[in-house]
Structures are given as structure tokens and as C-alpha cells.
ZAVEX-296463 format. One record per residue: residue in three letters; x, y, z of N, C-alpha, C, O in turn; residue number from 1. Coordinates in nm, 2 decimals. Example, Ala and Ser with C-alpha at 12.3 -4.5 7.8 and 13.67 -1.06 7.14 Angstrom:
<zafis>
('Ala', (1.32, -0.57, 0.78), (1.23, -0.45, 0.78), (1.32, -0.33, 0.78), (1.42, -0.33, 0.85), 1),
('Ser', (1.28, -0.22, 0.71), (1.37, -0.11, 0.71), (1.29, 0.00, 0.79), (1.34, 0.11, 0.80), 2),
</zafis>
This chain:
<zafis>
('Met', (-1.56, -0.40, -0.92), (-1.52, -0.28, -0.83), (-1.36, -0.34, -0.76), (-1.28, -0.25, -0.73), 1),
('Ala', (-1.33, -0.46, -0.73), (-1.22, -0.52, -0.69), (-1.11, -0.46, -0.74), (-1.02, -0.45, -0.66), 2),
('Asp', (-1.09, -0.42, -0.89), (-0.98, -0.35, -0.93), (-0.93, -0.21, -0.87), (-0.82, -0.16, -0.88), 3),
('His', (-1.01, -0.17, -0.82), (-1.00, -0.01, -0.76), (-0.96, -0.03, -0.61), (-0.94, 0.08, -0.55), 4),
('Glu', (-0.94, -0.15, -0.54), (-0.92, -0.16, -0.40), (-0.79, -0.12, -0.35), (-0.77, -0.11, -0.23), 5),
('Leu', (-0.71, -0.09, -0.44), (-0.57, -0.05, -0.41), (-0.56, 0.11, -0.41), (-0.47, 0.18, -0.36), 6),
('Gly', (-0.66, 0.17, -0.49), (-0.66, 0.31, -0.52), (-0.64, 0.40, -0.40), (-0.55, 0.49, -0.41), 7),
('Ala', (-0.72, 0.38, -0.29), (-0.71, 0.48, -0.18), (-0.58, 0.45, -0.08), (-0.54, 0.53, -0.01), 8),
('Ala', (-0.54, 0.34, -0.09), (-0.42, 0.30, 0.00), (-0.30, 0.36, -0.09), (-0.20, 0.39, -0.03), 9),
('Phe', (-0.30, 0.37, -0.22), (-0.20, 0.40, -0.30), (-0.20, 0.59, -0.29), (-0.09, 0.65, -0.30), 10),
('Tyr', (-0.33, 0.65, -0.28), (-0.29, 0.79, -0.26), (-0.28, 0.81, -0.14), (-0.23, 0.92, -0.12), 11),
('Ala', (-0.32, 0.74, -0.01), (-0.26, 0.76, 0.12), (-0.13, 0.77, 0.14), (-0.07, 0.85, 0.20), 12),
('Ile', (-0.07, 0.65, 0.07), (0.09, 0.67, 0.07), (0.15, 0.77, 0.03), (0.25, 0.83, 0.07), 13),
('Arg', (0.08, 0.81, -0.09), (0.17, 0.92, -0.17), (0.14, 1.05, -0.09), (0.24, 1.13, -0.08), 14),
('Ala', (0.02, 1.09, -0.02), (0.00, 1.17, 0.06), (0.12, 1.19, 0.19), (0.18, 1.29, 0.24), 15),
('Val', (0.11, 1.05, 0.24), (0.19, 1.08, 0.36), (0.34, 1.10, 0.30), (0.42, 1.18, 0.35), 16),
('Ala', (0.37, 1.04, 0.20), (0.52, 1.07, 0.13), (0.54, 1.24, 0.14), (0.63, 1.30, 0.19), 17),
('Ser', (0.43, 1.31, 0.07), (0.45, 1.44, 0.05), (0.46, 1.52, 0.17), (0.55, 1.60, 0.18), 18),
('Ala', (0.38, 1.49, 0.29), (0.38, 1.56, 0.39), (0.48, 1.52, 0.50), (0.51, 1.61, 0.58), 19),
('Ser', (0.52, 1.40, 0.50), (0.60, 1.35, 0.60), (0.68, 1.21, 0.53), (0.63, 1.10, 0.55), 20),
('Pro', (0.80, 1.23, 0.46), (0.84, 1.13, 0.40), (0.90, 0.99, 0.52), (0.91, 0.87, 0.49), 21),
('Asp', (0.92, 1.04, 0.63), (0.98, 0.96, 0.70), (0.87, 0.86, 0.78), (0.90, 0.76, 0.85), 22),
('Asp', (0.73, 0.91, 0.75), (0.64, 0.83, 0.79), (0.57, 0.73, 0.68), (0.45, 0.70, 0.70), 23),
('Val', (0.65, 0.69, 0.58), (0.59, 0.62, 0.49), (0.57, 0.47, 0.52), (0.47, 0.41, 0.51), 24),
('Asp', (0.67, 0.41, 0.56), (0.70, 0.30, 0.62), (0.59, 0.26, 0.72), (0.53, 0.15, 0.71), 25),
('Ala', (0.58, 0.35, 0.82), (0.48, 0.33, 0.93), (0.31, 0.34, 0.86), (0.22, 0.27, 0.90), 26),
('Glu', (0.29, 0.42, 0.76), (0.17, 0.40, 0.69), (0.14, 0.28, 0.63), (0.03, 0.22, 0.66), 27),
('Arg', (0.24, 0.23, 0.55), (0.23, 0.12, 0.49), (0.21, -0.01, 0.57), (0.13, -0.10, 0.55), 28),
('Ala', (0.29, -0.01, 0.67), (0.29, -0.13, 0.78), (0.12, -0.12, 0.84), (0.03, -0.21, 0.85), 29),
('Trp', (0.10, 0.01, 0.87), (-0.05, 0.01, 0.92), (-0.14, -0.04, 0.83), (-0.22, -0.13, 0.86), 30),
('Gln', (-0.14, 0.01, 0.70), (-0.24, -0.05, 0.59), (-0.26, -0.21, 0.60), (-0.37, -0.28, 0.60), 31),
('Leu', (-0.11, -0.26, 0.60), (-0.10, -0.42, 0.58), (-0.16, -0.48, 0.71), (-0.24, -0.57, 0.70), 32),
('Glu', (-0.13, -0.42, 0.85), (-0.18, -0.47, 0.96), (-0.34, -0.46, 0.95), (-0.41, -0.56, 0.98), 33),
('Ser', (-0.39, -0.36, 0.90), (-0.52, -0.32, 0.92), (-0.63, -0.41, 0.82), (-0.75, -0.40, 0.83), 34),
('Leu', (-0.56, -0.49, 0.72), (-0.64, -0.58, 0.63), (-0.71, -0.67, 0.70), (-0.64, -0.74, 0.78), 35),
('Pro', (-0.84, -0.70, 0.69), (-0.91, -0.81, 0.73), (-0.86, -0.93, 0.70), (-0.82, -0.96, 0.58), 36),
('His', (-0.85, -1.02, 0.80), (-0.77, -1.15, 0.77), (-0.82, -1.23, 0.66), (-0.74, -1.30, 0.60), 37),
('Gly', (-0.94, -1.23, 0.62), (-0.99, -1.29, 0.50), (-0.92, -1.26, 0.37), (-0.89, -1.33, 0.28), 38),
('Val', (-0.91, -1.13, 0.37), (-0.87, -1.06, 0.22), (-0.71, -1.02, 0.23), (-0.66, -0.96, 0.13), 39),
('Ala', (-0.64, -1.05, 0.34), (-0.51, -1.00, 0.34), (-0.41, -1.06, 0.25), (-0.32, -0.99, 0.19), 40),
('Asp', (-0.42, -1.19, 0.23), (-0.35, -1.25, 0.12), (-0.36, -1.20, -0.01), (-0.27, -1.18, -0.08), 41),
('Leu', (-0.51, -1.19, -0.05), (-0.57, -1.12, -0.17), (-0.51, -1.01, -0.22), (-0.46, -1.01, -0.33), 42),
('Val', (-0.52, -0.91, -0.13), (-0.47, -0.78, -0.12), (-0.32, -0.78, -0.15), (-0.27, -0.71, -0.24), 43),
('Arg', (-0.25, -0.87, -0.07), (-0.12, -0.85, -0.09), (-0.05, -0.89, -0.21), (0.04, -0.83, -0.26), 44),
('Ser', (-0.13, -1.00, -0.26), (-0.08, -1.08, -0.40), (-0.14, -0.96, -0.50), (-0.07, -0.95, -0.60), 45),
('Asp', (-0.23, -0.87, -0.49), (-0.26, -0.76, -0.57), (-0.15, -0.66, -0.56), (-0.11, -0.61, -0.67), 46),
('Met', (-0.12, -0.64, -0.47), (-0.02, -0.52, -0.45), (0.12, -0.55, -0.53), (0.18, -0.46, -0.59), 47),
('His', (0.16, -0.71, -0.54), (0.26, -0.74, -0.60), (0.26, -0.76, -0.74), (0.36, -0.75, -0.81), 48),
('Leu', (0.14, -0.81, -0.77), (0.09, -0.80, -0.95), (0.08, -0.67, -0.97), (0.09, -0.65, -1.09), 49),
('Arg', (0.07, -0.57, -0.92), (0.04, -0.42, -0.98), (0.13, -0.33, -0.94), (0.10, -0.21, -0.95), 50),
('Ala', (0.26, -0.38, -0.90), (0.34, -0.28, -0.82), (0.39, -0.18, -0.94), (0.41, -0.06, -0.91), 51),
('Val', (0.41, -0.22, -1.06), (0.46, -0.13, -1.17), (0.34, -0.03, -1.20), (0.38, 0.08, -1.25), 52),
('Lys', (0.20, -0.06, -1.19), (0.09, 0.03, -1.19), (0.10, 0.13, -1.08), (0.09, 0.25, -1.11), 53),
('Phe', (0.12, 0.10, -0.96), (0.12, 0.16, -0.84), (0.25, 0.23, -0.81), (0.27, 0.28, -0.70), 54),
('Gln', (0.35, 0.22, -0.91), (0.47, 0.28, -0.88), (0.57, 0.24, -0.76), (0.65, 0.31, -0.71), 55),
('Gly', (0.55, 0.12, -0.72), (0.61, 0.04, -0.61), (0.59, 0.10, -0.50), (0.69, 0.09, -0.42), 56),
('Val', (0.49, 0.17, -0.45), (0.46, 0.24, -0.32), (0.42, 0.12, -0.22), (0.45, 0.14, -0.10), 57),
('Phe', (0.38, 0.03, -0.25), (0.35, -0.08, -0.16), (0.45, -0.18, -0.13), (0.44, -0.28, -0.05), 58),
('Val', (0.58, -0.13, -0.21), (0.71, -0.22, -0.16), (0.81, -0.13, -0.04), (0.84, -0.01, -0.05), 59),
('Arg', (0.84, -0.20, 0.05), (0.91, -0.12, 0.15), (1.02, -0.07, 0.07), (1.08, -0.14, -0.02), 60),
('Leu', (1.06, 0.04, 0.10), (1.18, 0.10, 0.00), (1.30, 0.11, 0.14), (1.42, 0.09, 0.11), 61),
('Lys', (1.27, 0.14, 0.25), (1.37, 0.13, 0.36), (1.41, -0.02, 0.40), (1.32, -0.11, 0.40), 62),
('Pro', (1.56, -0.05, 0.43), (1.60, -0.16, 0.46), (1.54, -0.19, 0.61), (1.56, -0.29, 0.67), 63),
</zafis>
């Protein structure tokens, strides 16, 4: 099941983008800050490795 851990986060960011595009960065930041310390590095690494599959939603788009 580990390969599904990003699915909910992906759809949450897409939902926020549809409802309120200005809040996407805040949602992304909240998700990253909410990761349990023991798995945060693993999840961030997976976000990077699967960036194409998840259409870049885990990458900060605004400067």
C-alpha cells in the first residue's frame, strides 16, 4: 500500500486548486508540515521521484 500514500494528498491539492487556486501553496505547506517526523523524508523523496505521475502538484509553483 505504500505506493498509494500520495494519492489523497494529490487529490486534496487538486481540489483546493479548483476551489481556491490562491490557497494551493498553503495546502501544500500544511501537508508537508503535518507529516510525522519518522516518515517525512521518505514521503518527500517519493514526491520528488513521482513528480511526473502526480503532475507536479507537490512542487511549489509560486516563487
